[in-house]
N, CA and C atoms as an extended XYZ file, in Angstrom:
393
Properties=species:S:1:pos:R:3:atomname:S:1:resname:S:1:resid:I:1 pbc="F F F"
N        42.645      -63.132       10.514 N   MET     1
C        43.620      -63.788       11.343 CA  MET     1
C        42.874      -64.684       12.315 C   MET     1
N        43.288      -65.914       12.417 N   GLY     2
C        42.615      -66.868       13.270 CA  GLY     2
C        43.149      -66.867       14.680 C   GLY     2
N        42.688      -67.818       15.433 N   ASP     3
C        43.137      -67.975       16.807 CA  ASP     3
C        43.929      -69.260       16.961 C   ASP     3
N        44.923      -69.455       16.124 N   GLY     4
C        45.788      -70.621       16.238 CA  GLY     4
C        45.084      -71.887       15.807 C   GLY     4
N        45.536      -72.976       16.364 N   CYS     5
C        44.932      -74.283       16.115 CA  CYS     5
C        44.602      -74.895       17.469 C   CYS     5
N        43.945      -76.035       17.455 N   LYS     6
C        43.559      -76.642       18.731 CA  LYS     6
C        44.786      -77.042       19.553 C   LYS     6
N        45.885      -77.396       18.887 N   HIS     7
C        47.091      -77.800       19.617 CA  HIS     7
C        47.721      -76.609       20.334 C   HIS     7
N        47.786      -75.474       19.650 N   LEU     8
C        48.298      -74.256       20.279 CA  LEU     8
C        47.356      -73.795       21.386 C   LEU     8
N        46.066      -73.860       21.142 N   ASN     9
C        45.102      -73.459       22.171 CA  ASN     9
C        45.212      -74.344       23.404 C   ASN     9
N        45.387      -75.647       23.210 N   ASN    10
C        45.565      -76.559       24.345 CA  ASN    10
C        46.844      -76.233       25.110 C   ASN    10
N        47.910      -75.912       24.385 N   PHE    11
C        49.169      -75.533       25.032 CA  PHE    11
C        48.968      -74.267       25.865 C   PHE    11
N        48.277      -73.282       25.294 N   LYS    12
C        48.051      -72.023       26.008 CA  LYS    12
C        47.225      -72.236       27.273 C   LYS    12
N        46.257      -73.132       27.230 N   VAL    13
C        45.461      -73.431       28.424 CA  VAL    13
C        46.352      -74.067       29.494 C   VAL    13
N        47.222      -74.972       29.074 N   ALA    14
C        48.076      -75.694       30.027 CA  ALA    14
C        49.243      -74.853       30.544 C   ALA    14
N        49.903      -74.100       29.659 N   LYS    15
C        51.152      -73.414       30.030 CA  LYS    15
C        51.089      -71.895       29.906 C   LYS    15
N        50.029      -71.371       29.322 N   GLY    16
C        49.934      -69.932       29.123 CA  GLY    16
C        50.784      -69.474       27.949 C   GLY    16
N        51.026      -68.159       27.889 N   ILE    17
C        51.813      -67.615       26.781 CA  ILE    17
C        53.224      -67.214       27.204 C   ILE    17
N        53.564      -67.441       28.471 N   GLN    18
C        54.895      -67.039       28.937 CA  GLN    18
C        56.031      -67.717       28.164 C   GLN    18
N        55.941      -69.003       27.822 N   PRO    19
C        57.037      -69.592       27.031 CA  PRO    19
C        57.251      -68.859       25.702 C   PRO    19
N        56.158      -68.504       25.022 N   TYR    20
C        56.282      -67.749       23.771 CA  TYR    20
C        56.877      -66.375       24.032 C   TYR    20
N        56.396      -65.698       25.071 N   LYS    21
C        56.920      -64.367       25.407 CA  LYS    21
C        58.429      -64.410       25.621 C   LYS    21
N        58.895      -65.402       26.355 N   THR    22
C        60.324      -65.522       26.655 CA  THR    22
C        61.131      -65.780       25.395 C   THR    22
N        60.694      -66.736       24.595 N   ILE    23
C        61.408      -67.049       23.350 CA  ILE    23
C        61.435      -65.826       22.442 C   ILE    23
N        60.306      -65.167       22.289 N   HIS    24
C        60.239      -64.011       21.398 CA  HIS    24
C        61.111      -62.869       21.911 C   HIS    24
N        61.065      -62.606       23.210 N   ALA    25
C        61.818      -61.490       23.786 CA  ALA    25
C        63.326      -61.685       23.678 C   ALA    25
N        63.788      -62.926       23.847 N   PHE    26
C        65.229      -63.179       23.862 CA  PHE    26
C        65.800      -63.643       22.530 C   PHE    26
N        65.006      -64.334       21.716 N   PHE    27
C        65.574      -64.970       20.531 CA  PHE    27
C        64.976      -64.507       19.202 C   PHE    27
N        63.925      -63.703       19.245 N   VAL    28
C        63.355      -63.166       18.010 CA  VAL    28
C        63.577      -61.653       17.969 C   VAL    28
N        62.956      -60.925       18.878 N   SER    29
C        63.055      -59.460       18.875 CA  SER    29
C        64.272      -58.919       19.609 C   SER    29
N        64.740      -59.619       20.616 N   CYS    30
C        65.873      -59.165       21.441 CA  CYS    30
C        65.581      -57.798       22.046 C   CYS    30
N        64.827      -57.799       23.137 N   ILE    31
C        64.327      -56.563       23.734 CA  ILE    31
C        65.335      -55.846       24.627 C   ILE    31
N        66.528      -56.398       24.789 N   SER    32
C        67.542      -55.760       25.631 CA  SER    32
C        68.930      -56.146       25.140 C   SER    32
N        69.920      -55.470       25.679 N   VAL    33
C        71.311      -55.812       25.359 CA  VAL    33
C        71.599      -57.245       25.797 C   VAL    33
N        71.136      -57.618       26.987 N   ASP    34
C        71.336      -58.991       27.467 CA  ASP    34
C        70.671      -60.010       26.549 C   ASP    34
N        69.494      -59.672       26.036 N   ALA    35
C        68.803      -60.582       25.115 CA  ALA    35
C        69.610      -60.770       23.838 C   ALA    35
N        70.191      -59.701       23.313 N   ARG    36
C        71.014      -59.825       22.098 CA  ARG    36
C        72.235      -60.704       22.361 C   ARG    36
N        72.836      -60.562       23.533 N   LYS    37
C        73.982      -61.411       23.889 CA  LYS    37
C        73.556      -62.867       24.021 C   LYS    37
N        72.410      -63.089       24.652 N   THR    38
C        71.897      -64.454       24.811 CA  THR    38
C        71.631      -65.088       23.456 C   THR    38
N        71.023      -64.332       22.554 N   LYS    39
C        70.756      -64.851       21.211 CA  LYS    39
C        72.059      -65.194       20.497 C   LYS    39
N        73.038      -64.315       20.598 N   ALA    40
C        74.325      -64.549       19.927 CA  ALA    40
C        74.998      -65.819       20.436 C   ALA    40
N        74.847      -66.118       21.707 N   LEU    41
C        75.498      -67.295       22.293 CA  LEU    41
C        74.754      -68.602       22.052 C   LEU    41
N        73.435      -68.548       21.919 N   HIS    42
C        72.642      -69.780       21.941 CA  HIS    42
C        71.889      -70.126       20.660 C   HIS    42
N        71.891      -69.267       19.667 N   CYS    43
C        71.091      -69.537       18.470 CA  CYS    43
C        71.853      -70.349       17.435 C   CYS    43
N        71.914      -71.633       17.694 N   TYR    44
C        72.476      -72.600       16.763 CA  TYR    44
C        71.729      -73.907       16.987 C   TYR    44
N        71.774      -74.788       16.025 N   CYS    45
C        71.097      -76.078       16.153 CA  CYS    45
C        71.803      -76.910       17.219 C   CYS    45
N        71.051      -77.382       18.195 N   TYR    46
C        71.645      -78.166       19.274 CA  TYR    46
C        72.059      -79.562       18.818 C   TYR    46
N        71.599      -79.999       17.653 N   SER    47
C        71.981      -81.319       17.144 CA  SER    47
C        73.224      -81.266       16.274 C   SER    47
N        73.224      -80.401       15.262 N   CYS    48
C        74.356      -80.363       14.325 CA  CYS    48
C        75.316      -79.208       14.589 C   CYS    48
N        74.950      -78.333       15.536 N   LYS    49
C        75.788      -77.188       15.944 CA  LYS    49
C        75.940      -76.125       14.861 C   LYS    49
N        75.131      -76.185       13.812 N   LYS    50
C        75.214      -75.199       12.737 CA  LYS    50
C        74.305      -74.008       13.032 C   LYS    50
N        74.706      -72.867       12.494 N   ILE    51
C        73.861      -71.680       12.536 CA  ILE    51
C        73.089      -71.675       11.223 C   ILE    51
N        71.806      -71.899       11.310 N   GLU    52
C        70.963      -72.055       10.128 CA  GLU    52
C        69.939      -70.927       10.045 C   GLU    52
N        69.551      -70.525        8.841 N   PRO    53
C        68.564      -69.444        8.707 CA  PRO    53
C        67.154      -69.837        9.148 C   PRO    53
N        66.832      -71.113        9.160 N   ARG    54
C        65.480      -71.543        9.557 CA  ARG    54
C        65.513      -72.250       10.904 C   ARG    54
N        66.145      -71.616       11.869 N   LEU    55
C        66.236      -72.176       13.209 CA  LEU    55
C        64.899      -72.007       13.933 C   LEU    55
N        64.503      -73.039       14.655 N   HIS    56
C        63.269      -73.019       15.433 CA  HIS    56
C        63.594      -73.383       16.881 C   HIS    56
N        62.781      -72.873       17.788 N   SER    57
C        62.890      -73.227       19.195 CA  SER    57
C        61.642      -73.989       19.602 C   SER    57
N        61.843      -75.110       20.257 N   CYS    58
C        60.713      -75.842       20.820 CA  CYS    58
C        60.079      -74.956       21.893 C   CYS    58
N        58.783      -74.784       21.843 N   ILE    59
C        58.109      -73.934       22.823 CA  ILE    59
C        57.936      -74.658       24.157 C   ILE    59
N        58.063      -75.979       24.142 N   HIS    60
C        57.900      -76.772       25.356 CA  HIS    60
C        59.158      -76.766       26.219 C   HIS    60
N        60.337      -76.843       25.577 N   CYS    61
C        61.571      -77.013       26.360 CA  CYS    61
C        62.728      -76.131       25.898 C   CYS    61
N        62.502      -75.271       24.951 N   ILE    62
C        63.500      -74.352       24.406 CA  ILE    62
C        64.729      -75.075       23.856 C   ILE    62
N        64.499      -76.179       23.178 N   TYR    63
C        65.520      -76.846       22.368 CA  TYR    63
C        65.573      -76.097       21.046 C   TYR    63
N        66.776      -75.834       20.533 N   PHE    64
C        66.924      -75.186       19.234 CA  PHE    64
C        67.292      -76.232       18.196 C   PHE    64
N        66.561      -76.240       17.090 N   GLY    65
C        66.845      -77.183       16.021 CA  GLY    65
C        66.643      -76.560       14.660 C   GLY    65
N        67.463      -76.986       13.710 N   CYS    66
C        67.338      -76.449       12.359 CA  CYS    66
C        66.219      -77.186       11.619 C   CYS    66
N        65.514      -76.434       10.800 N   TYR    67
C        64.440      -77.004       10.001 CA  TYR    67
C        65.015      -77.713        8.788 C   TYR    67
N        65.998      -77.073        8.140 N   SER    68
C        66.544      -77.639        6.898 CA  SER    68
C        67.250      -78.966        7.136 C   SER    68
N        67.850      -79.154        8.298 N   GLY    69
C        68.500      -80.421        8.631 CA  GLY    69
C        67.555      -81.433        9.250 C   GLY    69
N        66.315      -81.016        9.501 N   GLY    70
C        65.306      -81.911       10.060 CA  GLY    70
C        65.409      -82.125       11.560 C   GLY    70
N        66.259      -81.367       12.227 N   HIS    71
C        66.467      -81.623       13.652 CA  HIS    71
C        65.311      -81.160       14.533 C   HIS    71
N        64.656      -80.061       14.181 N   ILE    72
C        63.496      -79.645       14.965 CA  ILE    72
C        62.343      -80.630       14.751 C   ILE    72
N        62.241      -81.188       13.534 N   GLN    73
C        61.207      -82.183       13.265 CA  GLN    73
C        61.477      -83.466       14.059 C   GLN    73
N        62.742      -83.898       14.104 N   GLU    74
C        63.105      -85.090       14.884 CA  GLU    74
C        62.797      -84.880       16.361 C   GLU    74
N        63.113      -83.698       16.867 N   HIS    75
C        62.833      -83.384       18.268 CA  HIS    75
C        61.331      -83.457       18.541 C   HIS    75
N        60.543      -82.849       17.665 N   ALA    76
C        59.088      -82.858       17.839 CA  ALA    76
C        58.555      -84.285       17.889 C   ALA    76
N        59.046      -85.118       16.998 N   LYS    77
C        58.573      -86.509       16.931 CA  LYS    77
C        59.025      -87.317       18.145 C   LYS    77
N        60.295      -87.201       18.514 N   SER    78
C        60.817      -88.030       19.604 CA  SER    78
C        60.324      -87.581       20.980 C   SER    78
N        60.155      -86.289       21.177 N   LYS    79
C        59.737      -85.765       22.489 CA  LYS    79
C        58.242      -85.496       22.574 C   LYS    79
N        57.563      -85.595       21.428 N   LYS    80
C        56.139      -85.252       21.344 CA  LYS    80
C        55.907      -83.788       21.743 C   LYS    80
N        56.841      -82.955       21.351 N   HIS    81
C        56.740      -81.501       21.532 CA  HIS    81
C        56.391      -80.923       20.160 C   HIS    81
N        55.115      -80.733       19.903 N   PHE    82
C        54.646      -80.471       18.548 CA  PHE    82
C        54.485      -78.994       18.179 C   PHE    82
N        54.994      -78.088       19.007 N   LEU    83
C        54.939      -76.660       18.682 CA  LEU    83
C        56.337      -76.071       18.757 C   LEU    83
N        56.684      -75.271       17.761 N   ALA    84
C        58.000      -74.629       17.731 CA  ALA    84
C        57.851      -73.202       17.228 C   ALA    84
N        58.747      -72.337       17.695 N   VAL    85
C        58.754      -70.939       17.267 CA  VAL    85
C        59.889      -70.741       16.279 C   VAL    85
N        59.562      -70.249       15.106 N   GLU    86
C        60.555      -69.909       14.090 CA  GLU    86
C        61.217      -68.618       14.559 C   GLU    86
N        62.554      -68.595       14.585 N   LEU    87
C        63.264      -67.523       15.267 CA  LEU    87
C        63.562      -66.285       14.426 C   LEU    87
N        63.171      -66.262       13.178 N   LYS    88
C        63.368      -65.044       12.386 CA  LYS    88
C        62.221      -64.057       12.607 C   LYS    88
N        60.997      -64.543       12.539 N   TYR    89
C        59.825      -63.678       12.680 CA  TYR    89
C        58.955      -64.009       13.890 C   TYR    89
N        59.173      -65.162       14.514 N   GLY    90
C        58.387      -65.534       15.683 CA  GLY    90
C        57.113      -66.287       15.380 C   GLY    90
N        56.993      -66.826       14.168 N   ASN    91
C        55.807      -67.603       13.814 CA  ASN    91
C        55.837      -68.958       14.508 C   ASN    91
N        54.655      -69.468       14.838 N   VAL    92
C        54.539      -70.748       15.532 CA  VAL    92
C        54.223      -71.844       14.523 C   VAL    92
N        55.036      -72.891       14.548 N   LEU    93
C        54.844      -74.052       13.683 CA  LEU    93
C        54.219      -75.170       14.500 C   LEU    93
N        53.085      -75.677       14.023 N   CYS    94
C        52.442      -76.827       14.651 CA  CYS    94
C        52.736      -78.051       13.793 C   CYS    94
N        53.477      -78.983       14.348 N   PHE    95
C        53.832      -80.183       13.589 CA  PHE    95
C        52.632      -81.106       13.409 C   PHE    95
N        51.660      -81.054       14.311 N   GLN    96
C        50.482      -81.900       14.162 CA  GLN    96
C        49.583      -81.398       13.031 C   GLN    96
N        49.506      -80.089       12.862 N   CYS    97
C        48.733      -79.517       11.749 CA  CYS    97
C        49.559      -79.458       10.467 C   CYS    97
N        50.888      -79.482       10.609 N   GLY    98
C        51.764      -79.413        9.450 CA  GLY    98
C        51.861      -78.030        8.838 C   GLY    98
N        51.668      -76.982        9.664 N   ASP    99
C        51.684      -75.624        9.122 CA  ASP    99
C        51.971      -74.623       10.239 C   ASP    99
N        52.309      -73.416        9.809 N   TYR   100
C        52.428      -72.319       10.757 CA  TYR   100
C        51.028      -71.855       11.115 C   TYR   100
N        50.824      -71.541       12.386 N   VAL   101
C        49.514      -71.105       12.858 CA  VAL   101
C        49.644      -69.709       13.457 C   VAL   101
N        48.590      -68.931       13.326 N   TYR   102
C        48.597      -67.551       13.788 CA  TYR   102
C        47.583      -67.388       14.903 C   TYR   102
N        47.973      -66.660       15.909 N   ASP   103
C        47.146      -66.463       17.081 CA  ASP   103
C        47.192      -64.980       17.433 C   ASP   103
N        46.047      -64.353       17.562 N   SER   104
C        46.000      -62.904       17.777 CA  SER   104
C        46.710      -62.483       19.058 C   SER   104
N        46.633      -63.282       20.095 N   GLU   105
C        47.312      -62.951       21.351 CA  GLU   105
C        48.833      -62.977       21.179 C   GLU   105
N        49.341      -63.956       20.447 N   LEU   106
C        50.782      -64.042       20.211 CA  LEU   106
C        51.253      -62.955       19.249 C   LEU   106
N        50.413      -62.579       18.296 N   VAL   107
C        50.751      -61.479       17.388 CA  VAL   107
C        50.924      -60.193       18.190 C   VAL   107
N        50.074      -59.980       19.179 N   GLU   108
C        50.191      -58.784       20.023 CA  GLU   108
C        51.475      -58.823       20.858 C   GLU   108
N        51.837      -59.983       21.383 N   VAL   109
C        53.107      -60.130       22.109 CA  VAL   109
C        54.267      -59.757       21.192 C   VAL   109
N        54.232      -60.244       19.965 N   ALA   110
C        55.300      -59.955       19.002 CA  ALA   110
C        55.381      -58.455       18.720 C   ALA   110
N        54.242      -57.808       18.546 N   ARG   111
C        54.235      -56.348       18.302 CA  ARG   111
C        54.848      -55.592       19.481 C   ARG   111
N        54.449      -55.967       20.685 N   GLU   112
C        54.984      -55.310       21.879 CA  GLU   112
C        56.498      -55.506       21.968 C   GLU   112
N        56.959      -56.717       21.699 N   ASN   113
C        58.398      -56.989       21.776 CA  ASN   113
C        59.179      -56.240       20.703 C   ASN   113
N        58.627      -56.140       19.499 N   ARG   114
C        59.318      -55.372       18.453 CA  ARG   114
C        59.431      -53.903       18.843 C   ARG   114
N        58.401      -53.382       19.478 N   SER   115
C        58.429      -51.998       19.943 CA  SER   115
C        59.488      -51.814       21.032 C   SER   115
N        59.557      -52.750       21.964 N   ARG   116
C        60.573      -52.688       23.028 CA  ARG   116
C        61.977      -52.819       22.450 C   ARG   116
N        62.141      -53.669       21.453 N   ALA   117
C        63.452      -53.835       20.809 CA  ALA   117
C        63.866      -52.548       20.108 C   ALA   117
N        62.918      -51.894       19.446 N   ALA   118
C        63.217      -50.627       18.774 CA  ALA   118
C        63.662      -49.581       19.787 C   ALA   118
N        62.963      -49.501       20.907 N   ALA   119
C        63.328      -48.539       21.950 CA  ALA   119
C        64.721      -48.831       22.492 C   ALA   119
N        65.041      -50.104       22.673 N   CYS   120
C        66.364      -50.499       23.163 CA  CYS   120
C        67.463      -50.081       22.188 C   CYS   120
N        67.148      -50.113       20.910 N   LEU   121
C        68.124      -49.730       19.884 CA  LEU   121
C        68.139      -48.224       19.620 C   LEU   121
N        67.203      -47.505       20.246 N   GLY   122
C        67.152      -46.062       20.061 CA  GLY   122
C        66.522      -45.618       18.758 C   GLY   122
N        65.686      -46.472       18.179 N   VAL   123
C        64.969      -46.110       16.955 CA  VAL   123
C        63.480      -46.014       17.270 C   VAL   123
N        62.761      -45.277       16.440 N   SER   124
C        61.350      -45.045       16.734 CA  SER   124
C        60.449      -46.211       16.356 C   SER   124
N        60.835      -46.982       15.363 N   ALA   125
C        59.977      -48.085       14.926 CA  ALA   125
C        60.799      -49.118       14.180 C   ALA   125
N        60.298      -50.326       14.221 N   ILE   126
C        60.891      -51.420       13.454 CA  ILE   126
C        59.844      -51.865       12.448 C   ILE   126
N        60.277      -52.221       11.275 N   CYS   127
C        59.378      -52.664       10.212 CA  CYS   127
C        58.479      -53.794       10.701 C   CYS   127
N        57.199      -53.659       10.474 N   GLU   128
C        56.228      -54.688       10.848 CA  GLU   128
C        56.086      -55.698        9.713 C   GLU   128
N        56.234      -56.991       10.003 N   PRO   129
C        55.998      -57.981        8.952 CA  PRO   129
C        54.510      -58.059        8.617 C   PRO   129
N        54.209      -58.502        7.423 N   TRP   130
C        52.817      -58.678        7.005 CA  TRP   130
C        52.311      -59.975        7.582 C   TRP   130
N        51.327      -59.892        8.449 N   ILE   131
C        50.717      -61.093        8.994 CA  ILE   131
C        49.227      -61.017        8.887 C   ILE   131
């Protein structure tokens, strides 16, 4: 497992990991009842208003855009916000590299959030994705 890409590393130096933590806690893992309500209200493409399976959140400004409709790509290009979080598993997409990038620090945040979400639901564990 690598340490992301230079674009993600530059973002982390400038803004830290709090934007990822917030997106993951509220829109990927849903670590509380309030987080589940927030996800239910806000997880749709802000451009076409559709609920899509490949929804991404801009990590810079928390704009939600669908991948299949190209709206997250348009946002990245027009705003120069080149990192987005895929909201099903929490993977980070770097538009400048053209691929999903993995970062050990963000993987640990995701693990912690999945554990907190499981506790909130009253279960002992949630299935860990293969990363």
